[in-house]
C-alpha positions, 0 to 999 in steps of 0.5 A: 095831327092827321092820323091817316097821313101819319099812318101812311108815311110811317108804314111806307118808310117801314118798307125799307125793312120789308123782306118782300112786297105783297103780290099784285092780287094781295095788294088789290085786296089790301087796297079794298080793305083800306078803303073800308077801314076809313070809316073806323080807323084812319090810322089803320087805313093809312097803314094799309094804303101804304102797303097796297100802294107800294106794291101796286106802284112797283108792279106798274113800274117794273113790268115792261113790254116792248112795242114789239115782241122782236128780239132784241127789243126796240124802244123809243126814248127821250134823252134825259141825262148824259151820265158819262161820255168817254171818247165815242162811248156814251152813257145816258138815261132815257125816258121810255116813250109810248103811245099812251098819253098818260103814263104813270109812273115814268119809266127810265133806262140807263143805256151805253153805246158807241157812237161818234154822233153828238147826243143832246138832252131832249132828243128822241131816239129809237134804240135796239137793245141788248137789255140787262137787269138793274141787279148790281154788286152788293157789299157792306159799305159799298154803293147800292146801285140797285136801290139807287136806280130803283129810286130814279125809276130806272128799270133796266140797263142795256147796250145799244145795238142800233140807235136812230135819232127821231127828233131834235130836243123837245121842250124849253129846258132841253132847247136851253141846255145846249146853248147855255152849256156853250155860254158858260163853258168859258167860265172857270165855274161854269159846271157849278153855274149849270147846276145852280141854273138848270139843275144839270150836275153831270158837268161838275168836274171831279175837282169840284165834286171832291171839294163839295164832298170834303166841305159838306156843301154839296147841298148848295149846288143841288136845287132843293128846299134851300134854293126855293125857300130863299127865292120865295123869301126874296120875291116876297120881301121885295114884292111886299116892299114894292106893293107897300110903296106903290099900292098900300092896302090893309088886310091880306090882299097884298100878301096873298098876291105876292105869295102867288107871285113867289110860287110862280117864280119858284115853279118856273125855277123848278121847271127849268131845273128839270123837276128832279126829286129834291126839287119836287120835294121842295116845291111841294113843301112850298106849295103846302105852306102857301096853300095852307096860308091862303085858305087861312088854315094855321097848321103847325110847321110839323103838320105842314111837313107831314103834308109835304111828306105825304104828297111826296110819298104818294107820288113817288113811294120809291123816294124812300130809297134815295138819300136826298129824301132823308137829307131834305126832310131831316134838315127841315125837321131839325130847323123846325124843331130848334127854330120853333123852340127859340123864343122871339126877341124882346121888343125893347131891344135895339136894332143892333141887339136884335141883329145880334140875337138873330145871328145867335139863333142862326148859329144855334140852328146851324151847329145843330143842323151840321151835327145832326146831318153829319151823323145822317151823312155818316150813316148814308155815306160812311164818313164825315166831313170835319170842316163841314160846319165851318164851310156851311156857316160861311157859305150858306148865308153867302148863297142865300143872300147873293148866289141863289137870287143871282142864279135866278136873275142870271137865268131869267136875264139870259133866257130873255136875251136869247129869245129876243136875239141879243144874248147878254153874258154879264149876269153869267159873269157876275154869277161866276164871280159870286161862286168863286169864293167857294171854289177858291176855298176848295183849294185852301181846303186841299192843303188842310189835313184830314179832308174826309173821315171814313167811319165804321158802321159800328161807330156811326150807329153808336154816335146816332144812339148817343145823339138820341141819348142827348135828346131823350135826356132833354125830353124824358121824365120819370122812369124814362130818365134811365133811357139815355144810359141804355142808349149810350151803351153802343158807344161804350162797347165801341170804345172797347179795344179790338183785342178784347173780342173772341180770339178764336173767332175770325171771318172770311168775306168773299166780296161781290166784285162782278166777274172777278175775285176779292176775298178779305180775311178779318180778325180783331180789326186786322185784315188780309186780302186775296186779290182785288177784283178788276179795274177798267180805265182810269175812273173805275176800280173795284178796289176803290168802289168795293174793297176800301168802303168795305174795310171802312164799314167793318172797321178794319183799321190795319191791312197786314197782307195783300196776296195777288194770285196772278196778273189777270185784270179780274184778280189784280186790277185794283192792286195799285190803288190798294198799295197806294192807300196801304203802303205798309201792307206786306205784298205776296205775289209772283208779279213784278212788284219790288219787295214782294214776297213770292208764292213758293211753299212756306208757312206763316203765322198771322193773328193766331192763324196759320197761312200756308202758301202751297204753290206754285213751285215755280213762278210762271204765267197764266191761270196755273201760276196762281198763288194758292193759299190755305188759312187755318185755325187748327180746326177749320180751314179755307183753301183759295186756289185762285184760277188753277185748272186741272193741270194745276190741281194735279200738280198741287195734289202731287206736291201737297197731298194734304189739301183737306179744307172746311171751305173751298173758294172754287177755282176759276170761278166755277169753270169746267176746266177746274174742280176735277173729281180728284181735286174735289175728293182730296179737298173734301169741302163742307162749303163751296163759294163761287166768285161769279158775277150775276148772269155772267157771259161765261155761265159760271159756275158751270152746271157740271161743276155744281153737279160734281160738288152736289155729289159730295153734299157740300153747301154751295153759294155764289156771289152772283146770287147772294152778293157778298158772302161772309163766313164766321168761323168759331167754336160753334162751327161755320156760319154763312151769311149772304148779303141778299139773304141775311145781311140786308134781306130786303125786297129792293136788294133781291134779284130783278130780271129785266122787264119782270117783277114777281115777288122778289123773295 
C-alpha cells in the first residue's frame, strides 16, 4: 500500500470534520513542510499535503474578482446546465469565463433571471448581476444546499439584471444536445434516454425521478462506474473475439490494443456525457486499471482503488462533500471485498454448473451491495427504498447486457447520421423500447405499499454500527471478539421505548426557514409545530423541504398539534402539506379550516407541559391577530407571540399581565414595529431567538431591537447566523445549540460571503 496516497486520502476525508481551514499563509507553510517530510515519512507528508491542498484549493476557488469593479458586477459565462425553467423565469448554472487560458479550478455561478429568450447549453452570455452568497438554510435532516453547491464549485448565486448573448453553443456536446433533445422528445422515455446518452438529467420528469428514488435505481441513469465498466467489457470482449479470429497473436499484443480501444470508447462516451463528477471518477478508475495493466504492474484491486481515489481527491478535494463520491467508491469497495474473497469455480464443472455458480456469486455480491449501499443511502438521504434489492437484481443485469451498450451505439449512430445529413431514429426507438420495462415497473411499484421508509438518524446510525458489528465478528480474533457486543449497543438503546426518556426534558427547535417562522416542540417522540414557513408556487414548500425531513431525522413519530399564527405566507404557506401528511393532527388557528380549534385564551395540558393560548381575544386579520402561545413545564417557559406589533403587545399586557418567560421568540422576526420596551420588561426573557433569514432584505433583526434586548442582558440568537436553533430544557436549565456552531460546526457549514473566503470560523 502506498503510504503517501493513503495519508493524503485519509486526511482529506477527515476534512469533513474540520471546524475551520488553515489560513492561506499557514497552508503555504504546511505545504513546504510536506515537501521536506517526503524524505523521512511519506505517510506524514501525505497528511500535510492534504491539509495544505484543501485550504489552497478553497482559497483559489472561492475568491472571485469581477472583470471590472463596477457595481453591480458583470461576468461572462457559458451556460452549463438549465436547472429549472418555469414560464419566462430561468434558473441556470454558468461557468465563469476569463481571459486567462488556464483557469484552475473552474468556477460556477447559479443564476436566476426573467427572459422570454430561448437559452441553450453551451451559449456564452454576459450578465450584470445582483450577487448572493451560497449560504443557505441549515437544519437537521434537511438538504444541505451549501455543501452541495461547494461540491459543484458553485461559488455564488445571483439575480440577473441584464443578460446579453455573446455567442452560440460551443463544443461538440453543446451542439448535439439541442437537436438530440428534439429527436427524443417524441419518446415516452426521452428524458431517461438523454440522461443515458449525454448525462443530461435536468429533463427527467418528476414521475420518473419518483420511480428511480423509490426503486433505488437512480444510479442506473447516472453515467458512472457501472456504465463505463460495462462498455469497456463489451468493447474488450467483442474486440478480443474479432481480433482473435482475424489476427490471432500470442502474447499480450491483442489484449493491449483492445484495452486502448476500450479506453478511447469510454473516454468518448464520458466526454459526450459532460464529464460530470461521477463520470470523471469512473474514467479515472478505468484509466488506472488499464494503465497499471499495460505497464505490467499487478497491483491489488484495493491499491488501484486507492490510486483512483487519490487522483480524484487531488483534482477535486471538494468532491468529499458530494454523495456521489461515497456511493461510487463505496460500491467499488464492496464489490472488490466480496468479489476478491469468492473462490474461483472448479475447472471440472460443466458449463451449466459454472453458469449457476456465477449467478450465485452475482447474487451474493448483489444482496451485500444493496444492503450496504442501502444503509449508506439512509445515512445520506434519511430513508430506505425497501424494494431496491429486487429492482437492482432485475435491472442491473438488464442495463449491463442491453441498455448501456445500446445507449452508446444509439449515440454514436445518431451522431454519425446527423453529421452526414441523414438522421436515423431507429436506434433511438430501440433504446426507448429497452428502457420501457423499468418505467413500466415504476407504475407497478406505485401500487405497492411503503415505497419509501424515512428513518431517524438514531436508527440509521444504529444499523450502521450493527453492520460494523457483523463485519468485526467475521474478522476479529482474540480480545477483539468482544467488539461486536459494544457495536450493537446503539441498536439496543434505540429499541428502548420513547417513554423511558427523561420525562422532565423537552426541546424547542426554531427551524431555519429563511425569512419565515417555524418552531417545533419535541417531547418523548411527540411533536407540536408552531407555523410552517413559506411556500412558493406548486414545487417548493419549507414544510416539505425542512419540517418533514426534520421530523423524520429526530424520530418524531407523532405530531399532536399544529398552530397557525395567522395567514401570511411566511407563517402558514406549508399548512396544506403538513395537514395532508398528518391528518390526525389537532389544528389550532383562527384561519378558515374546518374543525380547527380557535385561539381564544385557554389552557391545555400536553405531555406534562402546559399550553396557554393567550390571544387574541377576538379573531381578526393582520399581524396583530397572531395566535400567541406560551409553553411551560412549571419552571421554564417559552413565549411565541407570532407577528404581533406594539398594538398587539399592549393589548396582550392589558389582558394578560403575566407573560414572564425564560425564552422569547422575538415578535415579527425582530422588526422595529415590535418588541417595545414595555413588552421586553414584562416578558423579561433570559434568551431571545430571532426567526430571520440570512442577509434578509428587511434587515431583521433591527439594530434598535437588538439594542433594547441588550439592555436586559438577554442572550440573543438568530437563525440567519446560526441555522437551526435547538433548546434543551431540563433540570440543569436551558442549553442553546446552533447548527453552525454546535450541531454541525464544520468549515463548509459556516457563512460565506460572495467572492470572499476568509477563515470561516
